[in-house]
MARVOTOR-875255 format. One record per residue (C-alpha): x, y, z. Coordinates in Angstrom, 3 decimals. Example, Ala and Ser with C-alpha at 12.3 -4.5 7.8 and 13.67 -1.06 7.14 Angstrom:
x=12.300, y=-4.500, z=7.800
x=13.670, y=-1.060, z=7.140
***
This chain:
x=79.626, y=41.813, z=35.561
x=81.478, y=45.067, z=35.643
x=85.168, y=45.285, z=36.442
x=84.410, y=46.963, z=39.862
x=82.064, y=44.165, z=40.881
x=84.456, y=41.559, z=39.697
x=87.271, y=43.058, z=41.871
x=84.939, y=43.241, z=44.873
x=83.860, y=39.604, z=44.392
x=87.474, y=38.536, z=44.016
x=88.424, y=40.267, z=47.236
x=85.583, y=38.559, z=49.103
x=86.524, y=35.149, z=47.754
x=90.240, y=35.644, z=48.636
x=89.278, y=36.894, z=52.099
x=87.037, y=33.902, z=52.711
x=89.833, y=31.515, z=51.577
x=92.416, y=33.193, z=53.902
x=90.013, y=33.114, z=56.866
x=89.216, y=29.499, z=56.040
x=92.859, y=28.494, z=56.167
x=93.179, y=29.934, z=59.633
x=89.878, y=28.677, z=60.898
x=90.210, y=25.122, z=59.588
x=92.614, y=23.796, z=62.229
x=90.422, y=25.223, z=65.004
x=87.256, y=23.764, z=63.429
x=88.942, y=20.379, z=63.002
x=90.133, y=20.476, z=66.580
x=86.626, y=21.237, z=67.837
x=85.230, y=18.472, z=65.578
x=87.671, y=15.930, z=66.976
x=86.580, y=16.812, z=70.557
x=83.091, y=15.378, z=69.873
x=84.152, y=12.307, z=67.980
x=84.053, y=8.878, z=69.660
x=87.388, y=7.148, z=69.910
x=86.524, y=4.713, z=67.079
x=86.181, y=7.666, z=64.672
x=89.397, y=9.438, z=65.870
x=91.504, y=6.278, z=65.305
x=89.806, y=4.907, z=62.236
x=92.635, y=3.296, z=60.182
x=90.649, y=2.808, z=57.062
x=89.476, y=6.406, z=56.324
x=89.342, y=9.910, z=57.635
x=86.073, y=10.360, z=59.474
x=84.721, y=13.862, z=58.995
x=80.951, y=14.106, z=59.650
x=79.685, y=10.540, z=59.462
x=79.883, y=9.739, z=63.213
x=77.594, y=9.986, z=66.152
x=78.610, y=12.957, z=68.293
x=79.569, y=12.459, z=71.939
x=80.380, y=14.831, z=74.717
x=82.182, y=12.232, z=76.823
x=85.523, y=13.918, z=76.241
x=84.201, y=17.159, z=77.695
x=82.532, y=15.301, z=80.608
x=85.838, y=13.774, z=81.578
x=88.194, y=16.717, z=81.059
x=85.928, y=19.760, z=81.792
x=83.374, y=18.394, z=84.201
x=85.673, y=15.974, z=86.034
x=83.924, y=12.706, z=85.083
x=85.463, y=9.328, z=85.450
x=87.116, y=7.851, z=82.377
x=86.056, y=4.318, z=83.380
x=82.418, y=5.387, z=82.993
x=82.807, y=6.105, z=79.334
x=81.632, y=3.601, z=76.792
x=84.940, y=3.600, z=74.947
x=87.295, y=3.588, z=77.941
x=88.402, y=0.013, z=77.423
x=88.526, y=-0.026, z=73.681
x=92.099, y=1.312, z=73.437
x=94.493, y=0.762, z=76.346
x=96.554, y=3.920, z=76.419
x=96.888, y=7.240, z=78.161
x=97.701, y=8.239, z=81.716
x=96.806, y=6.331, z=84.792
x=94.464, y=7.343, z=87.594
x=90.882, y=8.436, z=87.478
x=91.639, y=12.080, z=88.106
x=94.438, y=12.233, z=85.557
x=92.135, y=13.774, z=82.969
x=90.287, y=16.272, z=85.114
x=91.218, y=19.663, z=83.767
x=89.057, y=21.878, z=86.080
x=91.907, y=22.686, z=88.418
x=94.128, y=23.611, z=85.364
x=91.474, y=25.929, z=83.999
x=91.029, y=27.680, z=87.268
x=94.771, y=28.005, z=87.760
x=95.181, y=29.439, z=84.224
x=92.366, y=31.944, z=84.830
x=93.898, y=33.128, z=88.002
x=97.384, y=33.457, z=86.557
x=96.365, y=35.038, z=83.272
x=93.872, y=37.634, z=84.835
x=96.332, y=38.577, z=87.606
x=99.314, y=38.919, z=85.352
x=97.372, y=40.900, z=82.796
x=96.144, y=43.306, z=85.464
x=99.669, y=43.789, z=86.895
x=101.458, y=44.119, z=83.534
x=98.916, y=46.571, z=82.205
x=98.851, y=48.706, z=85.308
x=102.657, y=48.912, z=85.631
x=103.018, y=49.572, z=81.899
x=100.450, y=52.371, z=81.957
x=102.412, y=54.412, z=84.497
x=105.764, y=53.714, z=82.827
x=104.394, y=54.396, z=79.297
x=102.923, y=57.705, z=80.306
x=106.222, y=58.768, z=81.894
x=108.212, y=57.774, z=78.831
x=105.798, y=59.594, z=76.506
x=105.463, y=62.792, z=78.437
x=108.531, y=63.241, z=80.578
x=111.722, y=63.781, z=78.507
x=114.941, y=62.648, z=80.184
x=118.438, y=61.865, z=79.026
x=118.835, y=58.407, z=77.571
x=115.111, y=57.785, z=77.079
x=115.580, y=56.357, z=73.573
x=118.285, y=53.965, z=74.887
x=116.007, y=52.902, z=77.639
x=113.250, y=52.132, z=75.127
x=115.629, y=49.993, z=73.103
x=116.718, y=48.167, z=76.259
x=113.052, y=47.430, z=77.022
x=112.533, y=46.223, z=73.469
x=115.559, y=43.883, z=73.839
x=113.951, y=42.175, z=76.789
x=111.256, y=40.838, z=74.478
x=113.824, y=39.470, z=72.078
x=115.277, y=37.252, z=74.878
x=113.785, y=33.752, z=74.661
x=112.668, y=32.330, z=78.026
x=114.662, y=29.123, z=77.368
x=117.819, y=31.183, z=77.635
x=117.137, y=32.142, z=81.301
x=114.941, y=29.285, z=82.457
x=117.659, y=27.504, z=84.484
x=118.809, y=30.509, z=86.650
x=115.200, y=31.572, z=86.891
x=114.226, y=28.261, z=88.458
x=117.043, y=28.600, z=91.068
x=116.081, y=32.202, z=91.871
x=112.427, y=31.421, z=92.291
x=113.306, y=28.372, z=94.454
x=115.533, y=30.472, z=96.695
x=112.805, y=33.114, z=97.044
x=110.148, y=30.534, z=97.830
x=108.156, y=31.382, z=94.714
x=108.545, y=28.137, z=92.890
x=105.418, y=25.953, z=92.631
x=103.143, y=28.878, z=93.635
x=100.526, y=30.802, z=91.780
x=102.156, y=34.082, z=92.818
x=105.442, y=32.936, z=91.354
x=103.971, y=32.206, z=87.912
x=102.002, y=35.435, z=88.031
x=105.213, y=37.342, z=88.639
x=107.031, y=35.521, z=85.776
x=104.180, y=36.141, z=83.283
x=104.017, y=39.783, z=84.350
x=107.736, y=40.258, z=83.667
x=107.521, y=38.776, z=80.221
x=104.453, y=40.798, z=79.324
x=105.626, y=44.224, z=80.616
x=108.010, y=44.961, z=77.683
x=105.397, y=44.468, z=74.911
x=102.670, y=46.160, z=76.975
x=104.896, y=49.152, z=77.598
x=105.813, y=49.564, z=73.968
x=102.158, y=49.330, z=72.845
x=100.816, y=51.694, z=75.412
x=103.577, y=54.253, z=74.773
x=102.512, y=54.411, z=71.174
x=98.886, y=55.162, z=72.197
x=100.079, y=57.855, z=74.625
x=102.151, y=59.404, z=71.804
x=98.979, y=59.602, z=69.680
x=97.366, y=61.955, z=72.306
x=98.664, y=65.490, z=71.707
x=100.727, y=66.874, z=74.609
x=98.668, y=70.034, z=74.360
x=95.856, y=68.118, z=76.056
x=98.054, y=67.653, z=79.106
x=99.159, y=71.270, z=79.074
x=95.603, y=72.613, z=78.812
x=94.547, y=70.382, z=81.798
x=97.488, y=71.532, z=83.916
x=96.831, y=75.189, z=83.141
x=93.273, y=74.640, z=84.475
x=94.809, y=73.437, z=87.727
x=95.060, y=69.653, z=87.260
x=98.045, y=67.849, z=88.784
x=100.139, y=65.512, z=86.753
x=98.421, y=62.502, z=88.097
x=94.960, y=64.017, z=87.599
x=95.967, y=64.787, z=84.079
x=97.020, y=61.185, z=83.536
x=94.087, y=59.540, z=85.311
x=91.167, y=61.874, z=84.417
x=92.112, y=63.265, z=81.049
x=94.517, y=61.092, z=79.064
x=93.609, y=57.614, z=80.331
x=89.930, y=57.751, z=79.108
x=91.196, y=58.820, z=75.646
x=93.229, y=55.587, z=75.198
x=90.704, y=53.031, z=76.463
x=90.939, y=51.204, z=73.201
x=94.629, y=50.918, z=73.566
x=94.348, y=49.592, z=77.106
x=91.793, y=46.989, z=75.890
x=94.091, y=45.886, z=72.990
x=97.074, y=45.614, z=75.349
x=95.127, y=43.623, z=77.976
x=93.892, y=41.175, z=75.342
x=97.419, y=40.546, z=74.132
x=98.792, y=40.153, z=77.661
x=95.925, y=37.753, z=78.558
x=96.493, y=35.561, z=75.438
x=100.324, y=35.500, z=76.026
x=99.863, y=34.408, z=79.647
x=96.989, y=31.914, z=78.842
x=99.023, y=30.153, z=76.227
x=102.491, y=30.322, z=77.871
x=104.020, y=26.904, z=78.362
x=107.750, y=26.897, z=79.134
x=107.797, y=29.010, z=82.377
x=104.626, y=27.318, z=83.592
x=106.256, y=23.859, z=83.098
x=109.630, y=24.567, z=84.794
x=108.463, y=26.823, z=87.583
x=105.757, y=24.408, z=88.982
x=105.244, y=20.807, z=89.940
x=101.785, y=20.563, z=91.420
x=100.267, y=23.552, z=89.609
x=99.505, y=22.790, z=85.998
x=98.103, y=25.338, z=83.549
x=96.074, y=24.258, z=80.669
x=98.919, y=23.977, z=78.160
x=100.947, y=21.979, z=80.720
x=97.979, y=19.742, z=81.505
x=97.348, y=18.893, z=77.883
x=100.884, y=17.513, z=77.510
x=100.127, y=14.908, z=80.203
x=97.578, y=13.335, z=77.809
x=100.537, y=12.355, z=75.567
x=102.257, y=9.224, z=76.877
x=104.481, y=6.387, z=75.655
x=101.362, y=4.207, z=75.165
x=99.571, y=6.731, z=72.889
x=97.930, y=10.158, z=72.717
x=94.395, y=10.728, z=73.922
x=93.367, y=13.016, z=71.067
x=89.737, y=13.161, z=72.150
x=90.653, y=14.551, z=75.521
x=93.402, y=16.766, z=74.159
x=91.041, y=18.381, z=71.637
x=88.291, y=18.681, z=74.272
x=90.331, y=20.479, z=76.837
x=92.072, y=22.562, z=74.087
x=88.752, y=23.639, z=72.646
x=87.446, y=24.557, z=76.008
x=90.606, y=26.579, z=76.666
x=89.783, y=28.817, z=73.673
x=86.487, y=29.930, z=75.276
x=87.845, y=32.262, z=78.038
x=90.018, y=34.168, z=75.585
x=87.082, y=34.421, z=73.200
x=84.794, y=35.744, z=75.897
x=87.467, y=38.281, z=76.989
x=87.746, y=39.586, z=73.491
x=83.909, y=39.833, z=73.163
x=83.789, y=41.941, z=76.340
x=86.249, y=44.487, z=75.043
x=85.597, y=44.169, z=71.336
x=84.392, y=47.804, z=70.933
x=87.465, y=49.248, z=72.595
x=89.688, y=46.601, z=70.858
x=88.818, y=47.695, z=67.350
x=89.415, y=51.340, z=68.178
x=92.599, y=50.538, z=69.891
x=94.004, y=48.450, z=66.960
x=93.115, y=51.256, z=64.489
x=94.154, y=54.188, z=66.667
x=97.048, y=56.089, z=65.090
x=96.596, y=54.334, z=61.729
x=95.913, y=57.639, z=60.018
x=98.270, y=60.631, z=60.553
x=97.575, y=64.205, z=59.651
***
């Protein structure tokens, strides 16, 4: 084997090992979701593949089935009480509504702001960008108490609209910074040429520049969706009756034990919407993530 082929093979092996390290927890999580409770809580050995697969965990958490109807429901007395306590359908719907809405709002607002910051020079623009960046550094736990009181006084607490606004606010800084970098990659001469031909500033933005950064918009939307879909702290403190998927999963952990079968089933099902969203925009996503990587 030549030196070149040996280096290529080594790169492939290292790449596979790195990917395997990241994929293993997800694969184990998915494997646990189809294990019977006897295989999950086997004290003698770690059960990997030698078990009879079951989809009871998905039937209860994703399809709203009754826990009492499962064959293993009485084998271990633990978990939450109530037949509907494990039904995750409402949480999935709420998470989808919140994530899609906040992604749309954050991306739309950031597009207009990013274009203005990229094309319209004004005094203090760099300081303003630094201030925007600082908003992302602020951890939500630092402002959660005053935020709860503000949302309560405004009547936004325990509402879908309130969580959408909260997720939009935490996504705007990162979306704005990313989109501005994509606008900066488009030469300003493109705008000038369009305006010489009679286009207005908005027409230049909407008809000329915006189609050129579709990849950047897709990449930004994916990040905003994932941040909103997986956000836990704000969703926990700003709601009582509304439970997003991350909050719902925590209710399966009680003082009497953790329902790992139901946790892994709902957690695995929660990965699917993000995966589908990425597949829908994958062509634009790859272009957006590599845009601006090479400079002249």
